[in-house]
N, C-alpha and C positions, 0 to 999 in steps of 0.2 A: 806209143810206148817208152819206143827204146830214147826217147828225146826227155820223155819228163824222168826216166830211170835217171839219163846222164845229168840232168838237172840238181836230183835230191840225192844222187852219192856224196857230193859235198858237205850238204846239209846232216844224212847220215854222219859223217866223222864230223863234222862238228857237233852234231848234235852228243857223241859217244866220248866226246872230251871236252865238253861242259861238264853230264854226269861227272865226267871223273873228278873235275874242277870241285864237283860241288861235294862229291864225296871226300877228298881232300880238305875242300873244306869244313869240314862237320868233324872231320877226325882231329884236326888241331885246335876248335875250339875245344872241341872235348880234352886235349888231353891240359889247355892254357885255362879253362876251368880250374883242374883240380891241380894246378900250381898259384891259384890265390889263396892267399891264407882264410883257415881258417873252412868247415863247411856248414851247413842248415843245421845240424847238431849243433854247433857252437852258437849259433845264432840265437837258436832255443836257449842253450845253457845261458847266453848273456844277457835272454831276455827273460829269466829267473826261473824257467817253467820247468827245466831239468837237473835234478843232481849229476855229482859227477858219476855214479854209478849209473843211472841212466844214460847219461851221454854213451857209455861206455856200450850199451846194450841196447839201445835204438841203431849207433853205429855199424853195431855186429847186424841188427837184424834188416839194415837198411843196404847191408854190401860194402860203406864205404869203408873198410877196414883191410879190403880187397887188395889186391896188388891193380895197379893202373890198367893193362892190358886186360885182366879178366873182366874187369866191371866193365871196359870198348866190348870185349866180347860177346859179353853176358847182353848189354845193353844193345846191339848190332842183330845181334839173335832176334829180340822182340823187338825191334824192330822190322824186322824182314813180316815176322807174324803177323804185321800192322798191332802191335803194341807200342805207344810213348810212353808208356809206365803213369804214376801219378807222380801228383806233386808231393815231394817231400818237408813242404813247411803246412799245406794245408789237405793234406790227404785226397784231393779232388784230381781226376784222369785229368792227364794233358791234355788228351784228344778235346775234352768238355770246354775246359779252358782256352785253348787256341780257336773253337768253336763258338763260342762267347765275343772273342777280339779279333778274331778276320773281317765280321762283315764292316766292322766301323774303317778299318786298316782299307778295303779295297773300296768303300765310299769315297773314303777322303782320296785315294789314288785316283778313284775315276773322275771326280770332280776336278781335280787338279790337273787332270791333264788331259782334258774336255776342254777346260779352263784355257790353259797353252797352247792347245793346237788351235783353238779359236781367235786370241789375240796374235799369235805369231801370224798367220794368215792372211787375217785382215789388214794389222799391220804392214806388214810385206807384198799382200796382193795392191792396198792400197797406195802403196808408196812407188809401184811400177805404174800403176794406171795415171795415175792423178801428176807424179812427178813433183810432190807437192816439195818443198824443202824441209818442212816440218817433221810430216813425213819420213823422209830420209832420216831427218836426225832423229826423230822416234827407235828406230832400226837399233842403229846405233846408243842407243841410254838405256836400252829392254837388253843389247849384249853387253853393254860393260856392268851392268847391273849384276846381272848371270856368274861374272867373273870377278866384281872386285865386292862384293857386298854377300856376306854368310848371313845363310838364311835363320838359323838361331839369332841370331842377333840383332836381325830385323825385326823376327818375333817379338824379340826383349824389346826392343823401343815402339810395334806395332801396339801391344799390352799396355804401356805404360801411355801411350799417346791416346788411342783410342778406347780402352779398358776402364784406363783409373782418371786422366784428367777431361775424356769427350763424356765418358762414362757411356760410351752406343752400345757396348758390347762386352758379355761377361769375361772374366777374366780365364776360365775355366768350362772346357765344356762347349766352348762354340765353334763349327768349323768353317767358319766364314772367312776369319783373318787370314788365320791359316792355308786354307783355299787359294785365295788370290796373292801371297807370299810366296806361295811354292809355283803357283801357275803364273806368277811373271818370273819365278827366277829360271822356271824352263821352258816359257815363251825364247827367255835370251839368248837361249842353248841353240833353239831354231830360226828364230827368225835371219839371222846374218847372213846363214846361209841359204836360206830359202829366199832371200831377195836377192841375195845375187845369180841363182839361177835362176830365178824368173826376171831377170832386169837382161840377161845372155837372151832367152824365150822369146824379150820382146822385141829383138833385132832382127828374128827370124822373118823369111820371107812370106809367110802365111798369115804373122800374125801384121806386118804394114800392109798384107794385101786388106785385112778386115778394115785395117783403119783407113784406108784409101776409101773402103765402100763407103766407109758414115759409119760404119756401129759400134755402138754405144759401149764404153767404156767398157762397166761391167759386162755385156755378151762376149767380150774380146775374153775379160776374165773369166769366165766362166767355159768358153766354149775351147779357148787358146791356150791359158794361160796353167791354169788349175790343172789339168792332164800331164802337164810339162811338170810341177811338183809334185805328183804322186809317188815318184821312187824315192825323190829328196827327202818326201815327208814319211817313210817307211825307213828309211837308213837312219833319223833323226832319231825316229820313234821309239827305235829301240834304246839309243841311249840316252834320250828324255827317260822311257819306261826306267832304266834301270838306274839316272839319278833321286828320282823322285822316290824308291825306296829307303835310300839313305834318306832321304829328306825327308818322307810321311814319319820315320819314325822318329827322328828327333822332335818332330814338328808335335807328335800325338805325345810328346811327355812333358814338354813346355805348356801346352795349352790343353794338358790334363784328358784327351781324349782316350777313351778306354781301348785303345788297338792293340797291334802288335806288340808296338815299340816301348808302351805301358807295361805291358805282357813281362815283354823280356827285362826292361829297367828295373820292375821290382823284382823277378827273378835273380839277377844279377846280386842286387843286394841282400837277398836270402839265403845267396848262395843252395838256388834251388837248380839243384842239375838234371832232371830230367825235364825240366821248363824251356833251361836257356837251351840246349839239345835240339830239343824240337822246334821251338822257334829258330835258331840258326839254320837247322833243313827246312822250314818251309821258307826259308829268305832266299837259304840258297837254291830251291826248285823253285821256286819264282821266277829268279835269276833266269835262270838256263832256260824256261821256258818264255817266258820274254825275246831272249836273244834268239831263240830256234824259229818262234811264231814271226818274228819279224824277218830273218833269215831267208827263211822260206816264201812270204809272201812277197820279198825282193825278189827272190831270183825265179818266181813264176810271171811278175809283172816286168821284171826288166832282164833278158835274156843274153844282155853283155853279160850279168853277173855269171854265167859261165862259160865264158868262152876264153 
């Protein structure tokens, strides 16, 4: 029990620091959103829905004419009571809008992450067990891909090639192409350090003994190499999931997926402050949970983390 508490104490400190960072991000976004010229009432006025007098009245009803500090205090109090507020533009509860958008984002993230792990693990293990030059080259290709090619640009090219020229996929609404693009990009972050770790493990005494006994490469990989890769995979998974949060948001916008990214962009265009703040808060909390979960698992699996 004491040993477990010793392991979890640094995690508790890290979690508290992450929560403070998340709160800081939300406050900064709250303030920056109000530095953008115009608000939701101005947007409605430009659309011709309101007269000047109606704009003044609506701005007063929504509290947008109050000092920013007072607006922040009021929003924070409502948030502590579980109230995200209502959309200024559409009048819908923000929680309902998030509940509609989150399943798409979660599915997109899960598919991309799974594809990235399978691709990186398959390429790295195959390159080590077979020693094939082409597979070792593929490790470098994936790594360079993730560094040199922005996913948004690859997405635009993918739409031109596979949707417009070849007509294989719809331009909007399909997850196939964005999952592949994000998956390849994320696999590039994992595959290089994973390959190096597995290659070092392959030179260990127990692996050489297994080869001398005539064990098949697949059994060597499953019984001797993959357990070695678990701590590395956990450490890299946190990095990958963090980058996936940003990557999925941009891909949702580009491919017209009705997720949190599209919801956030539309809210920014419409100066819909409650939706912007709630979406950023959800993203910040997601990052905290991802980092805390991977850190916890890493500390529980690898005792060296606490030394």
